[in-house]
C-alpha positions, -999 to +999 in steps of 0.1 A: +390+062-210+416+087-223+445+093-199+440+124-177+469+143-190+460+137-227+424+144-220+432+178-204+455+187-232+428+177-258+403+199-240+427+228-238+438+226-275+402+224-286+393+254-264+422+274-280+409+266-315+374+275-305+387+308-290+407+315-322+376+308-343+354+331-322+380+359-318+386+360-356+349+360-363+344+386-336+370+409-351+356+406-387+320+410-374+329+440-353+344+458-383+316+449-406+289+459-381+305+494-377+306+499-415+270+487-420+257+508-391+272+539-407+257+530-441+223+519-430+196+535-408+183+523-375+149+515-392+167+489-414+181+472-384+147+473-367+131+455-396+157+428-399+156+423-361+119+414-365+127+390-393+154+373-372+130+367-343+108+344-364+138+328-382+154+321-348+122+305-334+118+283-365+155+274-364+151+259-329+131+230-343+158+223-368+190+225-348+181+218-311+176+185-293+190+159-316+224+177-320+230+176-283+218+139-282+244+130-308+271+146-286+259+132-253+252+096-265+281+074-256+280+051-286+266+073-314+274+058-349+267+064-386+231+052-382+225+078-355+241+106-374+224+097-407+190+093-391+192+127-375+205+143-408+175+130-428+150+140-400+165+175-398+162+180-436+125+171-435+119+193-404+137+222-420+115+220-451+084+219-430+095+249-409+104+269-441+069+262-455+054+275-423+075+307-424+067+312-461+030+309-455+030+331-424+051+359-438+022+380-450+005+377-416+036+388-398+041+417-422+005+428-416+009+425-378+038+449-378+024+470-407+057+465-426+051+450-461+088+446-467+089+418-441+070+393-465+097+390-492+126+393-467+112+365-445+106+342-474+142+347-487+159+345-453+138+314-444+159+294-468+186+295-441+165+269-422+172+243-449+209+251-448+208+248-410+194+213-413+227+202-428+249+224-407+235+213-373+247+176-379+281+188-391+285+208-359+274+178-337+300+156-355+328+181-350+319+187-313+316+150-305+350+142-320+366+173-306+377+186-340+372+223-333+400+233-357+374+227-385+351+254-371+379+279-373+381+278-411+343+275-418+334+303-394+362+326-406+353+319-443+316+325-437+322+357-417+346+372-442+326+365-474+293+375-459+308+407-445+321+417-480+287+410-496+269+429-469+291+460-472+290+461-510+252+458-511+248+484-484+271+508-502+250+503-534+218+512-516+202+478-511+191+487-475+176+459-456+186+434-483+222+440-475+216+427-440+195+398-453+223+388-478+249+390-450+230+365-429+223+341-458+258+340-471+274+335-437+254+303-430+258+290-465+296+294-467+300+280-432+281+248-443+300+245-476+334+247-459+325+221-433+312+198-460+347+197-476+367+197-444+348+173-422+352+136-430+316+126-427+288+122-452+252+111-446+244+076-457+211+061-469+204+048-433+174+056-411+161+042-378+130+054-360+142+033-331+174+053-328+156+086-332+131+076-305+160+068-281+177+101-287+143+119-286+138+108-250+169+129-241+167+156-268+130+167-266+136+183-232+165+203-246+144+212-277+116+226-255+143+243-234+159+259-264+125+270-277+117+286-244+151+302-243+149+316-278+113+326-275+120+344-242+151+361-255+132+374-286+101+383-266+114+417-256+122+425-292+087+413-302+071+436-277+093+466-285+088+461-322+050+460-317+045+487-290+072+511-300+091+521-332+115+501-354+142+527-344+135+520-307+140+483-314+172+490-334+187+510-306+178+484-281+193+456-302+224+476-311+230+483-275+230+446-267+250+437-297+284+449-286+284+431-251+269+401-269+296+402-295+323+398-269+307+376-243+287+353-266+319+345-286+338+337-254+309+319-239+301+298-270+337+287-272+337+275-236+302+259-240+311+241-272+341+225-257+328+221-221+297+200-230+315+172-249+344+173-224+320+169-195+300+142-214+332+122-217+335+120-180+298+122-170+301+094-145+330+111-126+311+139-107+342+153-090+358+158-124+327+175-137+327+198-107+364+206-113+357+215-149+327+236-139+347+256-113+376+262-137+352+273-164+336+299-141+369+312-128+387+316-161+358+329-181+348+355-155+384+366-152+383+374-189+347+386-192+342+409-162+370+434-171+357+435-207+321+443-196+332+468-169+355+486-193+329+487-221+303+501-198+326+528-186+336+540-221+302+534-237+293+569-249+325+578-266+328+543-280+294+546-297+300+581-309+333+572-325+323+539-341+286+544-350+282+582-351+258+603-330+227+588-346+232+557-325+238+575-291+203+564-278+217+528-276+243+537-249+221+530-218+210+497-233+247+488-239+255+495-202+226+474-190+237+445-213+272+447-198+258+440-163+236+411-175+264+395-195+287+395-164+266+365-150+271+345-181+299+322-168+275+309-140+248+302-165+270+284-190+290+262-166+259+251-146+238+243-176+265+224-194+271+203-163+234+194-160+232+185-197+264+165-197+254+142-168+221+134-187+197+154-166+178+171-194+146+169-173+162+193-147+174+215-176+138+218-189+123+226-154+149+253-149+140+269-183+102+268-175+108+284-141+131+312-154+110+320-184+078+321-163+094+346-140+108+366-168+075+368-187+056+380-156+083+408-151+081+418-188+043+421-187+045+443-156+072+467-171+063+467-208+039+497-206+066+519-190+089+522-220+119+505-236+142+515-208+120+497-183+120+466-204+158+466-207+163+474-170+141+444-159+168+421-174+191+430-145+166+416-120+158+384-140+194+377-147+203+375-110+173+353-103+182+330-132+218+327-119+205+314-086+181+290-102+207+276-126+232+270-097+206+254-073+206+218-088+244+215-089+248+218-052+233+183-050+244+169-084+281+178-082+285+194-048+289+230-061+267+256-045+257+291-055+278+310-029+309+290-039+301+299-075+297+336-067+331+335-049+346+319-080+328+344-103+345+373-085+378+357-080+394+387-097+375+414-078+406+432-065+422+438-099+387+445-114+380+473-089+415+487-095+409+487-132+374+502-129+386+531-108+415+538-131+393+539-162+367+560-145+393+586-133+409+588-167+375+595-182+375+629-165+404+640-187+394+665-214+410+651-246+396+637-279+372+607-275+395+584-296+427+593-276+407+589-243+395+554-252+429+543-262+444+557-230+417+541-208+421+507-226+459+506-223+460+518-187+431+496-177+448+465-190+481+474-174+464+479-140+443+448-143+471+424-151+496+443-129+474+440-098+466+404-107+503+397-107+509+415-074+480+398-057+490+364-072+455+360-086+448+323-092+432+326-126+460+349-138+486+324-127+467+295-142+464+312-176+500+324-175+513+289-166+493+274-195+507+298-220+542+295-206+540+257-208+528+258-244+556+282-255+581+259-238+567+229-255+569+246-289+604+258-282+616+223-274+598+208-304+615+233-326+650+224-314+646+187-322 
């Protein structure tokens, strides 16, 4: 077992690299999404959203289950990795064939003929994902997250340039399709040349069977998660207009852009780190607590601030044609605030090998969510979006419940950790809200609110000696000291 100090340092450095990867990708994606939203119409985004629903569902069968098994298995070797690689390639070809054949049926269902060729082209991503998923498992297992930085940044930059050029030249929906395709392909190519692993001509049904006993539950869980997440878009796309769907998805996209990148960074590092010490439950609990406290300290002010400046934010960046997405953006900010509890609890459950509990939780949460969706769907897109606030709170309670017994970490303790920065958060929210009453240009107002909000948040954190603020500050201070000493030698 790695010494505790070295282990913690390894986790921290990999988390820093993962954050750097996601922040750089987030910045590029943010800029590209603004440019594309100005060049393309909401109907283009609505059509591509429908395509992505079916690609995402098919992609679950390719990337979920075995990838987590490779990370969680204590003695995974080349035979395991090669067996999963070959299986994934076969599965990706099968799933692409299904998408290819079903494309006309999907296009007829939505009365949108353009969906047929777009689905058939974008479906090729599934085969690329078959390679990419094993690469990601190898990097995560060996804690080589620096590799992700270059592959993700390369894919995001190149795909962004391609998407903007095609949108500017009038390719419409194909500009968005090309952006998605190029991103995955470049990411995979860069990892191929930077990760020191190649598939071998090895295959074992026995090894696959062993990993399948753990991974199938996560596969079904991922299918439920993806299907459930896309179900609202399916219903909106069918019952309402493509523009309604585009506004709903665009409203979610900005909170998702911030939170998902932070959350995926923590999740990617937390799962292998917890798996390495899965037999030491107290250490798993400690990681779980630290994850909730630090991520919520970062996420909650982001979501609160974004919700408060939503209208001028959308007007400035996307123009007035996207203003209908503002209430969806604010609702998404609320639901995203609970993400630290979801992430930490689920990663802990997976890491200690209880994929059976993971699956039961997904079935329960999605069952409740579907019932709520059926009840509210006839009452409009706003009712569908608002129902997420109710199901998010219920899901957070369910996710936390097993860990009270598994690692001794109950829901009320988690809520306390989630809101460990409530005093600076409230001070920041009041400041931003009051500044919003000032009658100045939208751009100047947002800049003023952002700068003053940050000053108040960190200032009150310092005054109140907030534990998360002190922890982050001490880590950064320690790293700078270490670099300074190293430079003097």
